[in-house]
C-alpha positions in Angstrom: 0.0 0.0 0.0 2.8 2.4 0.9 4.5 1.6 -2.4 1.3 2.6 -4.3 1.0 5.8 -2.3 4.5 6.8 -3.4 3.1 7.1 -7.0 0.2 9.4 -6.1 2.1 12.7 -6.5 3.4 11.5 -9.9 -0.1 10.5 -11.0 -1.5 13.9 -9.9 1.3 15.8 -11.6 0.7 13.9 -14.9 -3.0 14.4 -14.7 -2.5 18.2 -14.2 0.0 18.2 -17.1 -2.4 16.4 -19.4 -5.2 18.8 -18.5 -3.0 21.8 -19.1 -1.7 20.4 -22.4 -5.2 19.5 -23.6 -6.6 22.9 -22.7 -3.8 24.8 -24.5 -3.9 22.5 -27.5 -7.6 23.0 -27.9 -7.4 26.7 -27.1 -4.6 27.6 -29.5 -5.0 24.9 -32.2 -1.6 23.3 -31.7 -0.8 19.6 -31.4 0.0 19.8 -27.7 3.6 18.6 -27.8 4.9 22.2 -27.3 2.9 22.2 -24.1 3.2 18.5 -23.0 7.0 18.5 -23.0 7.6 21.3 -20.5 4.5 20.2 -18.4 5.9 16.6 -18.2 9.4 17.8 -17.5 8.1 19.9 -14.6 6.2 16.9 -13.2 9.2 14.7 -13.4 11.5 17.4 -11.9 9.1 17.9 -9.0 9.2 14.2 -8.4 13.0 14.3 -8.2 13.9 12.2 -11.2 17.3 12.4 -12.8 17.6 15.8 -14.7 19.9 14.1 -17.2 17.1 11.8 -18.2 13.7 13.2 -17.5 13.7 15.6 -20.4 14.4 12.7 -22.8 11.4 10.9 -21.3 9.2 13.9 -21.6 10.1 14.3 -25.3 9.7 10.6 -26.1 6.4 10.3 -24.2 5.0 13.4 -25.9 5.7 11.9 -29.3 3.9 8.7 -28.3 0.8 10.7 -27.3 0.9 12.6 -30.6 0.5 9.3 -32.5 -3.1 9.0 -31.2 -4.1 12.6 -31.1 -2.5 13.3 -34.5 -4.3 10.3 -36.1 -7.7 11.5 -34.9 -7.0 15.1 -36.1 -5.7 13.9 -39.5 -8.8 11.7 -40.0 -11.1 14.6 -39.3 -9.2 16.9 -41.6 -9.2 14.2 -44.4 -13.0 13.9 -44.1 -13.1 17.6 -45.0 -10.7 17.3 -47.9 -8.0 19.3 -46.2 -5.1 16.9 -46.5 -2.8 17.5 -49.5 -1.5 14.1 -50.6 0.9 15.6 -53.1 2.7 17.3 -50.1 2.5 14.0 -48.1 4.2 12.2 -51.0 6.9 14.9 -51.3 7.5 15.4 -47.6 6.7 12.0 -46.1 9.9 10.0 -46.8 12.1 12.8 -45.5 9.9 13.4 -42.4 10.0 9.7 -41.6 13.8 9.3 -42.1 14.7 12.5 -40.2 12.4 11.9 -37.3 13.6 8.3 -36.9 17.2 9.5 -36.9 16.4 12.1 -34.4 14.8 9.6 -32.0 17.7 7.1 -32.4 20.3 9.9 -31.8 18.5 11.3 -28.7 20.7 9.3 -26.3 23.7 11.1 -27.6 22.3 14.5 -26.6 22.4 15.6 -23.0 19.3 16.8 -21.3 20.7 20.3 -21.3 21.3 20.2 -25.1 17.7 19.0 -25.7 16.4 21.9 -23.4 18.5 24.4 -25.4 17.1 23.0 -28.7 13.5 23.2 -27.4 14.1 26.7 -26.0 15.7 28.1 -29.1 12.9 26.8 -31.4 10.2 27.9 -29.0 11.7 31.4 -29.1 11.8 31.3 -32.9 8.1 30.2 -33.0 7.2 33.1 -30.6 9.0 35.6 -32.8 7.3 34.1 -35.9 3.9 34.7 -34.4 4.7 38.4 -34.1 6.8 38.8 -37.3 5.9 36.4 -40.2 9.6 35.5 -40.7 9.0 32.3 -42.6 6.5 33.9 -45.1 9.1 36.4 -46.1 11.9 33.9 -46.5 9.9 31.0 -48.1 7.4 32.7 -50.4 9.9 32.9 -53.3 10.9 29.2 -52.9 7.5 27.6 -53.0 8.1 25.9 -56.4 11.4 24.3 -55.5 11.1 20.6 -54.7 14.6 20.7 -53.1 13.5 23.4 -50.7 10.4 21.3 -49.7 12.6 18.3 -49.0 15.2 20.3 -47.0 12.4 21.8 -44.9 10.8 18.4 -44.4 14.1 17.0 -43.2 14.8 19.9 -40.8 11.3 19.8 -39.4 11.3 16.1 -38.9 14.7 16.0 -37.1 14.1 19.1 -34.9 10.5 18.2 -34.1 11.6 14.7 -33.0 14.2 16.2 -30.6 11.6 18.6 -29.3 8.8 16.0 -28.8 6.3 17.9 -31.0 4.3 16.7 -34.0 5.8 19.4 -36.1 2.6 21.5 -36.6 4.2 24.6 -35.0 6.8 24.4 -37.8 5.1 22.8 -40.7 1.9 24.8 -40.7 3.6 28.2 -41.1 6.0 26.7 -43.6 3.2 25.2 -45.8 1.3 28.5 -45.4 4.4 30.4 -46.5 4.6 28.2 -49.6 1.2 29.6 -50.6 -1.1 26.8 -49.4 -4.5 27.7 -47.8 -4.3 27.7 -44.1 -7.0 25.0 -43.6 -5.1 22.7 -45.9 -1.8 23.5 -44.2 -3.3 22.6 -40.9 -4.9 19.3 -42.2 -1.7 18.2 -44.0 0.4 19.1 -41.0 -1.7 16.8 -38.8 -1.1 13.9 -41.2 2.6 14.7 -41.3 2.6 14.7 -37.6 1.7 11.1 -37.5 4.3 10.2 -40.0 6.8 12.0 -37.8 5.6 10.7 -34.4 5.6 7.0 -35.2 9.3 6.6 -36.2 10.5 9.2 -33.7 8.7 7.3 -30.9 10.3 4.0 -32.0 13.7 5.8 -32.0 13.2 7.1 -28.5 12.0 3.7 -27.3 15.2 2.1 -28.7 17.7 4.8 -27.7 16.5 4.8 -24.1 16.8 1.1 -23.4 19.1 0.4 -20.5 19.5 4.1 -19.5 19.5 4.5 -15.7 17.5 7.0 -13.8 14.3 6.8 -15.9 10.9 7.1 -14.2 9.3 3.7 -13.3 7.5 1.7 -16.0 9.3 3.3 -18.9 10.0 1.5 -22.2 13.1 3.2 -23.3 12.4 6.9 -23.1 8.6 6.3 -23.2 6.9 6.4 -19.8 3.8 4.2 -20.0 1.8 5.8 -17.1 2.5 9.3 -18.5 1.5 8.2 -22.0 -1.8 6.8 -20.7 -2.7 9.5 -18.2 -1.6 12.5 -20.3 -3.0 11.1 -23.5 -6.5 10.4 -22.2 -6.8 13.6 -20.2 -5.5 15.8 -23.0 -8.0 14.3 -25.5 -10.8 14.8 -23.0 -9.9 18.4 -22.2 -9.0 19.6 -25.7 -12.6 20.1 -26.8 -13.2 22.4 -23.8 -10.2 24.5 -24.9 -11.5 24.5 -28.5 -15.0 25.7 -27.3 -13.4 28.4 -25.2 -11.3 29.5 -28.2 -14.4 30.5 -30.1 -15.3 32.9 -27.4 -12.0 34.7 -27.3 -10.3 37.1 -29.7 -7.9 35.2 -32.0 -5.3 37.9 -32.2 -5.1 38.1 -28.4 -4.9 34.3 -28.3 -2.0 34.2 -30.8 -0.2 37.0 -28.8 -0.8 35.1 -25.5 0.6 31.9 -27.1 3.7 33.8 -28.4 4.3 35.1 -24.9 3.8 31.6 -23.5 6.4 30.2 -25.9 8.9 32.9 -25.2 8.6 32.3 -21.4 8.9 28.5 -21.8 11.8 28.9 -24.3 13.7 31.3 -22.1 13.1 29.1 -19.0 14.4 26.0 -20.8 17.6 27.8 -22.0 18.3 29.4 -18.6 17.7 26.0 -16.9 20.2 24.4 -19.3 22.8 27.0 -18.8 22.6 27.4 -15.0 22.0 23.7 -14.4 
C-alpha cells in the first residue's frame, strides 16, 4: 500500500500536465507537444527524477501521445478534404527518415542540449507569431522541390528532438509556400503522425538500458505518463476549443507567443545554469 502511495504525487502531476496540455492544445490549435514536454518535464522534476534523463522521457512520451491525437486530427481533416496528398508524397519520406534518426540519436544529446534546442525553437516560434519571418523567407521558394525536401528533413529532425508533431513548424512553412491555411493545418496533422511514429520508435530504442528513468518506462517512453496525459489531454482539448471561439484570435496568438517565449527562455536558462 505504501509503495502505491508513493506514486500518487506523480499521477496527480501527470493528470495536471495532461489537463493543461489539452486545454492549451484546444485553445490555440496546436498539437500539444509544445505544451506537453515542459509540463511533463516539470512533473518529473518535482518528483525528483534524474535531470539528465527526465527531459528525454518527456520528449519521447510526448511523441507517443501525438500518434493517437494526430491520427484523430488527421482523420477529421481528411474527411473535410483538407489533406494535400501531393505534399505528403513529397515530404513524407524525409519526415520519416529524419524523425527516426532524431529519435535514435536522442541518447547522444544531454538533457541540457535538448532543453536548449527546445528553448531556441520555442523562441523562434514566438517571434514568428509576431513577425511572419517564414513567409518572407519562403514565399519565393515555394516551387522548389529541393526546398520542400530540405524543410521536411529539418522539421522532422528538430521536431523529434523537441517532442512535437511538427505542426508549429510545418503549418507556417506550408502556409508560407502559398497553401490555404486550412489545408496547411490538415496536412500538418497527417505529417505529424508520419513524424511521431518513427520518432517514438527511435526514443524507445535509444532509451533502453538508460539508468534514472521514471518507473514503468519503455526506453524513453513512460507508459503511465502516456496513458494519463494522452487520455486527459484528449478529453480536455474540446473544452479548450470551445473556449477559443469565445476569445479574440489575435489576443490568443499573442498570448501563445508570450507563453512560448517564457517557456523557451526558461528552458535555456535552466540548461545554462544547471
